[in-house]
C-alpha positions in Angstrom: 91.3 92.7 75.4 87.9 93.2 77.1 87.8 96.4 79.1 87.5 96.0 82.9 85.2 98.0 85.1 86.0 98.5 88.7 82.9 100.3 89.9 83.8 103.8 88.8 81.6 106.7 89.9 81.3 108.0 86.3 80.9 106.4 82.9 83.5 106.9 80.2 82.3 109.4 77.7 82.0 107.5 74.4 82.0 108.9 70.8 82.9 108.3 67.2 83.8 111.8 66.1 85.8 113.7 68.6 86.4 114.1 72.4 88.1 116.3 74.9 89.0 115.9 78.6 90.4 118.7 80.8 90.8 119.9 84.4 87.6 122.0 84.3 84.2 121.3 82.8 83.9 124.7 81.2 87.3 124.3 79.6 86.2 121.0 78.2 83.1 122.9 76.9 85.3 125.5 75.3 87.4 123.0 73.5 84.3 121.0 72.4 82.7 124.1 71.0 85.7 124.6 68.8 85.5 120.9 67.6 81.9 121.4 66.8 82.8 124.5 64.7 85.1 122.4 62.6 88.4 123.0 64.4 91.0 120.4 64.7 92.6 119.0 67.9 95.1 121.8 68.2 92.5 124.5 67.7 90.4 122.9 70.4 93.3 122.1 72.7 94.5 125.7 72.6 91.0 126.9 73.3 90.7 124.6 76.2 94.1 125.4 77.5 93.6 129.2 77.5 90.2 128.6 79.2 92.0 126.7 81.9 94.1 129.8 82.4 90.9 131.7 83.0 89.1 129.1 85.1 92.0 127.8 87.2 94.1 130.9 87.9 95.1 129.4 91.3 96.8 126.6 89.3 97.7 128.1 85.9 98.5 131.3 84.2 98.4 132.7 80.6 101.8 134.1 81.5 103.0 130.8 83.0 104.1 127.5 81.3 102.4 125.2 78.9 104.3 122.2 77.6 102.5 120.7 74.6 102.5 117.4 72.7 100.8 117.2 69.3 100.1 114.1 67.1 99.6 114.8 63.4 97.8 111.8 61.9 98.6 112.9 58.3 102.3 112.7 58.8 102.1 110.1 61.7 104.4 112.4 63.7 104.6 113.4 67.3 106.1 116.8 68.1 106.6 118.8 71.3 106.5 122.5 72.2 108.4 123.2 75.5 106.2 126.1 76.6 108.8 126.8 79.3 110.5 130.1 80.0 114.2 130.9 80.5 115.8 132.7 83.4 116.6 136.3 82.6 120.1 136.9 81.6 120.8 139.1 84.6 119.8 136.3 87.1 122.4 134.1 88.8 122.8 131.5 91.5 125.4 133.7 93.1 122.9 136.4 93.6 120.5 134.2 95.6 123.4 132.4 97.4 124.6 135.8 98.5 121.3 136.6 100.1 120.8 133.6 102.3 120.7 130.8 99.8 116.9 131.0 99.2 114.7 131.5 96.1 112.0 133.6 97.8 108.5 134.2 96.7 108.1 137.3 94.5 109.3 138.6 91.2 112.9 137.6 91.7 111.9 134.0 90.7 110.2 135.1 87.5 111.4 133.5 84.3 110.2 134.5 80.8 106.4 133.8 80.5 106.0 131.0 78.0 102.4 129.8 78.0 101.1 132.5 75.7 103.9 131.8 73.2 103.2 128.0 73.4 99.5 128.4 72.7 100.0 130.8 69.8 102.9 128.8 68.3 100.9 125.6 68.5 97.9 127.3 66.8 100.1 128.9 64.1 101.9 125.7 63.2 99.3 123.0 63.7 95.9 124.7 63.9 93.4 125.9 61.3 91.6 128.8 63.1 92.5 132.3 64.2 93.5 133.3 67.7 90.2 135.3 67.9 88.2 132.2 67.2 89.9 129.9 69.7 90.2 132.6 72.5 86.6 133.7 72.3 85.3 131.2 74.8 88.0 132.3 77.3 87.3 136.0 76.6 83.6 135.4 77.4 84.5 133.5 80.7 86.9 136.3 81.8 84.6 139.2 80.7 81.2 137.8 81.8 82.4 135.7 84.7 81.8 132.1 85.9 80.8 130.6 89.3 83.9 129.9 91.4 84.3 126.2 91.8 85.1 124.4 95.1 88.7 123.6 94.5 89.5 127.2 93.3 87.7 128.8 96.3 89.6 126.6 98.7 93.0 127.5 97.0 92.2 131.2 96.9 91.3 131.2 100.6 94.7 129.6 101.4 96.5 132.3 99.4 94.8 135.3 101.2 98.0 136.2 103.0 99.9 136.6 99.7 97.0 138.7 98.3 97.6 141.1 101.2 101.2 141.4 100.1 100.4 142.2 96.5 97.6 144.8 95.8 97.5 143.9 92.1 96.5 140.3 93.0 94.2 141.1 95.9 92.3 143.6 93.8 91.2 140.7 91.5 91.1 137.7 93.7 90.3 139.1 97.1 88.3 142.4 96.6 87.5 144.0 99.9 90.0 141.7 101.6 87.8 138.5 101.2 88.8 135.9 98.6 86.3 134.8 96.0 84.0 132.3 97.5 82.5 129.0 96.2 79.6 129.6 93.8 80.4 133.4 93.7 80.5 134.9 90.2 84.1 135.7 89.3 85.0 138.3 86.6 88.5 139.0 85.3 88.1 142.2 83.4 91.9 142.9 83.0 92.5 139.4 81.6 89.6 139.9 79.2 91.1 143.2 78.0 94.4 141.5 77.4 92.7 139.0 75.1 90.9 141.9 73.4 94.1 143.8 72.8 95.7 140.7 71.2 92.7 140.1 69.0 92.9 143.6 67.8 96.5 143.2 66.8 95.6 140.0 65.0 92.8 141.6 63.1 95.0 144.5 62.0 97.6 142.0 60.7 95.0 140.0 58.7 96.8 140.9 55.5 99.7 138.6 56.6 97.4 135.6 56.4 96.2 133.3 59.2 99.7 132.3 60.4 101.1 135.8 60.0 98.3 137.4 62.0 98.7 134.9 64.8 102.5 135.6 64.8 101.7 139.3 65.1 99.6 138.6 68.2 102.5 136.6 69.7 105.0 139.4 68.8 102.7 141.9 70.5 102.9 139.8 73.7 106.7 139.5 73.6 108.1 142.5 71.7 105.2 144.9 71.9 103.3 146.7 74.6 102.3 143.6 76.7 105.9 142.4 76.9 107.0 145.9 78.0 104.3 146.1 80.6 105.4 142.7 82.1 109.1 143.6 82.1 108.5 147.1 83.5 106.4 145.6 86.4 109.0 142.9 87.2 111.8 145.5 87.1 109.9 147.9 89.4 109.3 145.1 91.9 112.9 144.2 92.0 113.1 141.3 89.6 115.5 140.5 86.7 113.2 140.2 83.7 113.9 142.8 81.0 112.1 143.8 77.8 115.1 142.3 75.9 114.6 139.0 77.6 111.0 139.0 76.5 111.9 140.0 72.9 114.6 137.3 72.6 112.5 134.4 73.8 111.0 131.7 71.7 109.4 128.4 72.8 111.4 125.3 72.2 110.7 122.5 69.7 112.2 119.2 70.6 111.6 115.6 69.6 109.8 113.4 72.1 111.4 110.7 74.2 110.0 107.2 74.0 109.7 104.2 76.4 108.4 100.8 75.4 106.4 98.0 77.1 105.6 95.1 74.8 103.5 96.4 72.0 103.1 99.8 73.7 105.1 103.0 73.4 104.9 106.0 75.7 105.9 109.4 74.3 107.0 112.1 76.7 108.6 115.5 76.4 112.4 115.9 76.9 114.6 116.2 80.0 113.8 119.9 80.4 110.8 118.4 82.2 110.4 115.3 84.3 108.7 113.5 81.4 111.4 111.0 80.4 111.3 109.4 83.9 107.8 108.1 83.0 109.4 106.4 79.9 112.1 105.1 82.1 109.7 103.6 84.6 107.7 101.9 81.8 110.8 100.3 80.4 112.0 99.2 83.8 108.8 97.2 84.2 108.8 95.8 80.7 109.9 92.3 81.6 107.6 91.8 84.6 104.4 89.8 84.7 102.3 92.5 86.3 99.0 90.7 85.7 100.1 87.7 87.8 101.1 90.1 90.6 97.6 91.5 90.7 96.4 95.1 90.6 97.4 97.1 93.7 98.6 94.1 95.6 101.6 94.7 97.9 104.0 93.1 95.4 102.6 95.3 92.6 102.7 98.5 94.5 106.2 97.8 95.9 107.6 97.0 92.4 106.1 100.2 90.8 107.2 102.4 93.7 110.8 101.1 93.5 110.9 101.5 89.7 109.7 105.0 90.2 112.3 105.7 92.9 115.0 104.6 90.5 113.7 106.9 87.9 113.5 109.8 90.4 117.1 109.2 91.3 118.1 109.5 87.7 115.9 112.6 87.3 117.7 114.3 90.1 121.2 113.3 88.9 120.8 113.9 85.1 117.8 115.9 84.0 118.1 119.6 83.1 117.9 122.0 80.2 119.6 120.1 77.4 120.7 123.4 76.0 123.0 123.6 79.0 123.4 120.1 80.3 124.8 116.9 78.7 121.8 114.6 79.5 122.5 110.9 78.6 119.1 110.2 77.3 120.2 107.5 74.9 121.6 105.6 77.8 118.8 106.3 80.2 116.2 104.9 77.7 118.2 101.9 76.5 116.7 98.5 77.1 120.0 97.4 78.7 120.0 100.2 81.1 116.4 99.4 82.1 117.4 95.8 82.8 120.3 97.0 84.9 118.1 99.2 87.0 115.4 96.6 87.4 118.0 94.2 88.8 118.6 96.6 91.7 115.0 96.2 93.1 114.7 93.9 96.1 111.2 92.4 96.1 111.2 92.1 99.9 112.8 95.4 101.0 112.3 99.1 100.2 115.2 101.3 99.3 114.4 103.4 102.4 116.1 106.5 100.9 116.4 107.6 97.3 118.6 105.0 95.6 121.9 105.9 94.0 121.7 107.2 90.4 122.7 104.8 87.7 125.5 105.0 85.2 123.8 105.6 81.9 127.0 106.9 80.4 128.4 103.4 79.9 125.3 102.4 78.0 126.2 105.2 75.5 129.8 103.8 75.3 131.3 106.8 77.1 132.2 108.1 80.6 130.6 111.0 82.4 131.7 114.3 80.8 134.4 116.4 82.4 133.0 118.5 85.2 130.1 116.3 86.0 130.0 116.4 89.8 126.5 115.6 91.0 126.2 114.9 94.8 123.2 112.9 96.2 120.8 115.1 98.4 120.4 115.0 102.1 116.8 114.3 103.4 115.0 117.4 104.6 111.3 118.2 105.3 109.9 121.5 104.0 106.8 122.9 102.3 105.7 122.5 98.7 103.6 124.6 96.3 100.4 123.9 94.3 100.2 124.0 90.6 99.0 122.8 87.2 96.1 121.4 85.2 95.7 119.4 82.0 93.8 119.2 78.7 93.7 116.6 75.9 91.8 116.4 72.6 91.3 113.8 69.8 89.6 115.1 66.6 87.7 113.5 63.8 90.8 113.1 61.7 92.7 111.2 64.4 94.9 114.1 65.4 95.7 114.5 69.1 96.7 117.3 71.5 98.1 116.9 75.0 99.1 119.9 77.2 99.8 120.5 80.9 99.4 124.3 81.6 100.7 125.6 85.0 102.0 128.3 87.3 99.7 129.2 90.2 99.0 132.5 91.8 101.1 131.4 94.8 104.5 133.1 94.8 104.3 135.8 92.2 102.0 138.9 91.9 99.6 139.7 89.1 100.9 142.2 86.5 98.6 145.3 86.9 96.2 145.8 84.0 97.0 142.4 82.4 95.2 140.1 84.8 97.8 137.3 85.0 101.0 136.4 86.8 104.3 136.0 85.0 105.9 132.6 85.4 107.4 131.9 88.8 108.8 128.7 87.6 112.3 129.7 88.8 111.2 127.9 92.0 112.1 124.6 90.3 115.8 125.3 90.2 118.7 124.5 92.5 121.4 126.9 93.7 124.0 124.2 93.8 126.2 124.5 90.7 126.8 120.7 90.7 123.1 120.0 90.2 122.0 119.5 86.5 119.1 121.8 87.1 121.1 124.6 88.8 120.2 128.2 88.1 122.0 129.8 85.3 121.3 132.8 83.1 119.0 132.0 80.1 118.6 128.4 81.3 115.2 126.7 81.6 114.2 125.2 85.0 113.5 121.5 85.1 109.7 121.5 84.8 107.2 119.2 86.6 104.4 119.4 84.0 104.8 116.7 81.4 102.0 115.8 78.9 102.2 112.3 77.3 100.8 110.0 74.6 100.6 106.3 74.4 100.7 104.2 71.2 99.8 100.6 70.6 101.2 98.7 67.7 102.3 102.0 66.2 98.8 103.5 66.4 97.7 106.3 68.8 96.1 104.8 71.8 95.8 107.6 74.4 96.8 111.2 75.1 97.0 111.5 78.9 98.3 113.6 81.7 97.6 115.1 85.1 98.5 118.0 87.5 100.2 117.2 90.8 103.8 118.2 90.8 106.0 115.2 91.4 102.9 113.0 91.6 102.4 113.5 87.8 104.7 110.7 86.4 103.5 108.4 89.2 99.8 108.9 88.5 100.5 108.7 84.7 102.3 105.4 85.1 99.5 103.9 87.1 96.9 105.1 84.6 98.8 103.8 81.6 99.3 100.3 83.2 95.6 100.2 84.3 94.7 100.6 80.6 97.5 98.7 78.8 98.1 95.8 81.2 94.9 95.4 83.2 92.4 96.3 80.4 90.5 98.9 82.4 88.3 101.3 80.5 89.7 104.8 80.7 87.3 106.1 83.4 88.0 103.1 85.7 91.7 103.5 85.0 91.5 107.1 86.2 89.4 106.4 89.3 91.4 103.4 90.5 93.1 103.8 93.9 96.6 105.4 93.8 99.8 105.5 95.6 102.6 108.1 95.7 106.2 108.0 96.7 107.9 111.0 98.3 111.3 109.3 98.4 113.2 112.0 96.5 113.8 115.8 96.6 110.6 117.6 95.7 110.9 119.7 92.5 109.8 122.9 94.1 112.0 125.1 96.2 113.2 124.3 99.0 113.1 120.7 97.7 111.6 118.8 100.5 112.8 115.2 100.8 111.0 113.0 103.4 113.1 109.8 102.8 111.2 106.6 102.4 107.7 108.1 102.6 104.9 106.3 100.6 101.4 107.7 100.5 98.4 105.4 99.9 94.9 106.4 99.1 92.6 105.0 101.8 90.8 102.6 99.5 93.9 100.6 99.0 93.3 99.1 102.5 95.1 98.6 105.8 96.2 95.1 105.0 98.1 96.1 101.9 99.5 99.1 103.8 100.7 96.8 106.6 102.6 94.6 104.2 104.3 97.5 102.6 105.2 99.0 105.9 106.8 95.6 106.8 109.0 96.0 103.7 110.4 99.3 105.0 108.0 101.9 103.4 107.0 104.8 105.7 103.2 104.8 105.1 101.1 108.0 105.1 97.4 107.6 104.4 95.4 109.8 102.1 91.7 109.9 101.8 90.1 107.9 99.0 90.3 109.8 95.7 92.6 112.4 97.1 93.4 115.4 95.0 97.0 115.2 96.2 97.5 112.4 93.7 96.5 114.6 90.8 93.5 114.9 88.5 94.1 112.7 85.5 92.4 113.1 82.1 92.7 110.8 79.1 91.1 109.7 75.8 91.5 106.2 74.4 91.0 105.2 70.8 89.6 101.9 69.5 90.8 101.8 65.9 89.0 98.5 65.2 85.6 99.9 66.2 86.3 103.5 65.2 85.3 104.8 68.7 86.7 107.1 71.4 86.4 106.9 75.1 87.2 109.9 77.3 87.7 109.9 81.1 88.2 112.6 83.7 89.2 112.6 87.3 86.5 113.0 90.0 89.3 114.1 92.4 88.9 117.6 91.1 86.6 119.5 88.6 87.8 117.5 85.6 85.2 116.6 82.9 85.1 114.9 79.5 82.9 115.6 76.5 82.6 113.7 73.2 80.3 112.5 70.5 
């Protein structure tokens, strides 16, 4: 297939050796630096991911979340690391329901910080370098400072009111009561010192070997002084997290979920995040002639939106921490179930509200388990929260790394002396015990961040992902189809106009649900919007290349030519580097 150009504003970054794409140009530079020093995809991905924690503290945190997907070319195997924390054992839905039925901002929503554990576990198990080597670019950025970028400055200004609430946050991000401004040099001395402390622990444990020394640094974060400092602060502020919760935590290792479309396979993380709904949507569309419909025509957009709405309905009804919830993944990802769901789409009329969930149980030869009592939501309009970035890497050996770090400054204060916020991801739970992602002690929230990889004819085609909350699987589906079906080069596929359904409960508390709403980027055009409105979609217009639709990054591999092409979204500060 000859790649299609659509007049993108940037060229794809081409190479034959290695490539990286991430949510910030300096994070891409950090990862590329490690690749040039001989590191593999995981070494570079961890370096880039931690750099994102430094560069995008308004969107991510070293104490936040970091789901990771890794492809090992030598074993031809894809593995995932959940990088998602658990609720403290002392937390309960009854507590919040007894105080007005709200999950308020502040430390009460804190779950165990997982990003640090995910980065270090990935490095220990799949990398070749030390923690000191891969964290050095981030240490330099935190210690010596960097010019604040436009998106970050805008986000920090919007969070000023919260900075006034929490002195530990305001001290760093709004010194003197004024948030860090665009182009202003921004230093994070406390975060730099945290990295230095962990490096020192690793150095002292050098006799344990590379893996053992990295494990020592991770232990220091969870069972040592850092873990105690996090827990003591959360406890002092009225939260639930204890030193025992920190000490007992380990990141999860789960097999990926897979959706197919002709010769393509899309790998996602498990139902502890929203990833499998991307695989579902791909399979729902597997029998359609999308090329004949035409790219971003009313028929095409309507079909994709309705397929996504069906997947969102199943996400709401079935997805949750599989350690606590019986998730019918085999049924949800069966070809027969995909065909059953596809038959429910009316080509001339939108669902209007979130469609009913399906019955995946019967495609597993069983009935819903005893006690399953999910109830469809009632539409409600409320606010949402910002979050997330992304990084992907392909190295000279054909290994790949895909990660979606997250947890913004909004909602949780910085731990004094450490320079980062603990994970406030408890905001992605429900207080209704009937919901599969209801709050329970030691249970993981259902996460929005969901890195992915695509394969063609059994060979790695593309690691890809994006920030954007509930926009993530929607943007990722459009990006994947732009490449796999319409033959666009990776940069054109990223820049192509996007659409975004809101016809489901938002993942963030208080779970806004503006039924029937469909957002279109302005470049899609009034005529297309008018047709979709006539089919029952409630159209909201975004500006062309609107950051609300995410900031996708991806790297494609041409195995015949032995070349790489990396793309990065102009909707935010994303950049790609390769050679």
